[in-house]
FIDOFI-38089 format. One line per field, with one value per residue (C-alpha): residue number from 1; residue in one letter; z, x negated, y. Coordinates in nm, 2 decimals. Layout:
REM residues N
seq	c(NUM | ...) $
type	c(A | ...) $
Z	c(Z | ...) $
X	c(X | ...) $
Y	c(Y | ...) $
END
This chain:
REM residues 109
seq	c(1 | 2 | 3 | 4 | 5 | 6 | 7 | 8 | 9 | 10 | 11 | 12 | 13 | 14 | 15 | 16 | 17 | 18 | 19 | 20 | 21 | 22 | 23 | 24 | 25 | 26 | 27 | 28 | 29 | 30 | 31 | 32 | 33 | 34 | 35 | 36 | 37 | 38 | 39 | 40 | 41 | 42 | 43 | 44 | 45 | 46 | 47 | 48 | 49 | 50 | 51 | 52 | 53 | 54 | 55 | 56 | 57 | 58 | 59 | 60 | 61 | 62 | 63 | 64 | 65 | 66 | 67 | 68 | 69 | 70 | 71 | 72 | 73 | 74 | 75 | 76 | 77 | 78 | 79 | 80 | 81 | 82 | 83 | 84 | 85 | 86 | 87 | 88 | 89 | 90 | 91 | 92 | 93 | 94 | 95 | 96 | 97 | 98 | 99 | 100 | 101 | 102 | 103 | 104 | 105 | 106 | 107 | 108 | 109) $
type	c(M | N | A | P | A | V | I | E | K | T | C | A | V | T | R | K | G | Q | T | T | L | P | L | A | V | R | Q | L | L | G | V | A | K | G | G | Q | I | L | L | R | A | E | G | R | R | I | T | I | E | Q | V | E | A | E | H | S | D | P | A | I | E | A | F | L | R | L | I | A | N | D | I | A | T | E | G | T | V | G | T | L | P | H | D | L | V | E | S | L | Q | H | A | L | E | D | V | E | V | D | L | N | E | P | I | E | G | D | V | C | L) $
Z	c(9.00 | 8.88 | 8.92 | 8.56 | 8.48 | 8.52 | 8.31 | 8.33 | 8.10 | 7.97 | 7.60 | 7.42 | 7.19 | 6.82 | 6.70 | 6.47 | 6.79 | 6.76 | 7.00 | 7.02 | 7.21 | 7.40 | 7.32 | 7.67 | 7.58 | 7.24 | 7.40 | 7.65 | 7.40 | 7.14 | 6.85 | 6.61 | 6.32 | 6.10 | 6.41 | 6.47 | 6.85 | 6.98 | 7.16 | 7.41 | 7.58 | 7.88 | 8.07 | 8.14 | 8.11 | 7.81 | 7.75 | 7.42 | 7.34 | 7.05 | 6.76 | 6.69 | 6.29 | 6.06 | 5.96 | 5.61 | 5.37 | 5.05 | 4.86 | 4.95 | 4.88 | 4.54 | 4.43 | 4.53 | 4.32 | 4.02 | 4.04 | 4.09 | 3.78 | 3.60 | 3.66 | 3.60 | 3.28 | 3.21 | 3.12 | 3.24 | 3.47 | 3.29 | 3.42 | 3.79 | 3.81 | 3.87 | 4.22 | 4.31 | 4.24 | 4.44 | 4.77 | 4.75 | 4.76 | 5.00 | 5.21 | 5.15 | 5.20 | 5.52 | 5.51 | 5.41 | 5.21 | 5.18 | 4.92 | 5.04 | 5.37 | 5.50 | 5.53 | 5.88 | 6.03 | 5.83 | 5.46 | 5.28 | 4.89) $
X	c(-22.67 | -22.28 | -22.03 | -21.90 | -21.57 | -21.28 | -20.96 | -20.63 | -20.37 | -20.05 | -20.01 | -19.72 | -19.79 | -19.54 | -19.37 | -19.64 | -19.89 | -20.07 | -20.14 | -20.32 | -20.65 | -20.56 | -20.77 | -21.00 | -21.07 | -21.18 | -21.38 | -21.53 | -21.62 | -21.77 | -21.54 | -21.44 | -21.20 | -21.28 | -21.48 | -21.48 | -21.45 | -21.51 | -21.21 | -21.34 | -21.09 | -21.19 | -20.87 | -20.62 | -20.92 | -20.99 | -21.30 | -21.35 | -21.66 | -21.80 | -21.93 | -22.24 | -22.24 | -22.51 | -22.80 | -22.71 | -22.97 | -22.84 | -23.18 | -23.12 | -22.75 | -22.80 | -23.09 | -22.82 | -22.54 | -22.77 | -22.84 | -22.47 | -22.38 | -22.68 | -22.56 | -22.18 | -22.27 | -22.48 | -22.76 | -23.16 | -23.28 | -23.43 | -23.58 | -23.49 | -23.36 | -23.66 | -23.49 | -23.43 | -23.82 | -23.91 | -23.68 | -23.82 | -24.18 | -24.12 | -23.94 | -24.27 | -24.53 | -24.66 | -24.51 | -24.75 | -24.64 | -24.77 | -24.57 | -24.73 | -24.59 | -24.29 | -23.97 | -23.84 | -23.49 | -23.18 | -23.19 | -22.86 | -22.90) $
Y	c(-1.67 | -1.56 | -1.81 | -1.89 | -1.66 | -1.86 | -1.78 | -1.97 | -1.93 | -2.11 | -2.14 | -2.26 | -2.61 | -2.60 | -2.86 | -2.94 | -2.96 | -2.64 | -2.38 | -2.03 | -1.98 | -1.63 | -1.36 | -1.39 | -1.72 | -1.65 | -1.36 | -1.58 | -1.85 | -1.61 | -1.74 | -1.53 | -1.50 | -1.84 | -1.98 | -2.32 | -2.49 | -2.82 | -3.00 | -3.27 | -3.52 | -3.69 | -3.83 | -3.57 | -3.32 | -3.09 | -2.92 | -2.63 | -2.57 | -2.31 | -2.46 | -2.29 | -2.15 | -2.27 | -2.05 | -1.88 | -1.81 | -1.57 | -1.69 | -2.05 | -2.01 | -1.84 | -2.12 | -2.39 | -2.23 | -2.20 | -2.58 | -2.69 | -2.47 | -2.62 | -2.96 | -2.88 | -2.72 | -3.04 | -2.80 | -2.74 | -2.53 | -2.23 | -1.94 | -1.83 | -1.46 | -1.25 | -1.13 | -1.50 | -1.54 | -1.27 | -1.36 | -1.74 | -1.63 | -1.36 | -1.62 | -1.87 | -1.65 | -1.79 | -2.13 | -2.43 | -2.70 | -3.04 | -3.20 | -3.53 | -3.52 | -3.77 | -3.63 | -3.68 | -3.65 | -3.70 | -3.55 | -3.50 | -3.53) $
END
């Protein structure tokens, strides 16, 4: 088994307490522009981990925008756009749904 990569760099800290992660560290963590990291302080030791991005589904995002716009304009949801209906139907082709099944886990409404 290969030993984990070791990268040691000195970084400056600005008056505002900011610093820049060196490119080699960002590459090792797989953190791209706009990505997030998790800093953990244990005594005088700091560890940095990549925060995994949440999965994004364009059909769900479009549906949520539709609902948000409807709420914002105090309207009622009318007919869904045809391409959104097709995307939702395609995404749910092999999904069995039991509307009476209790919801498990955290739910944010």
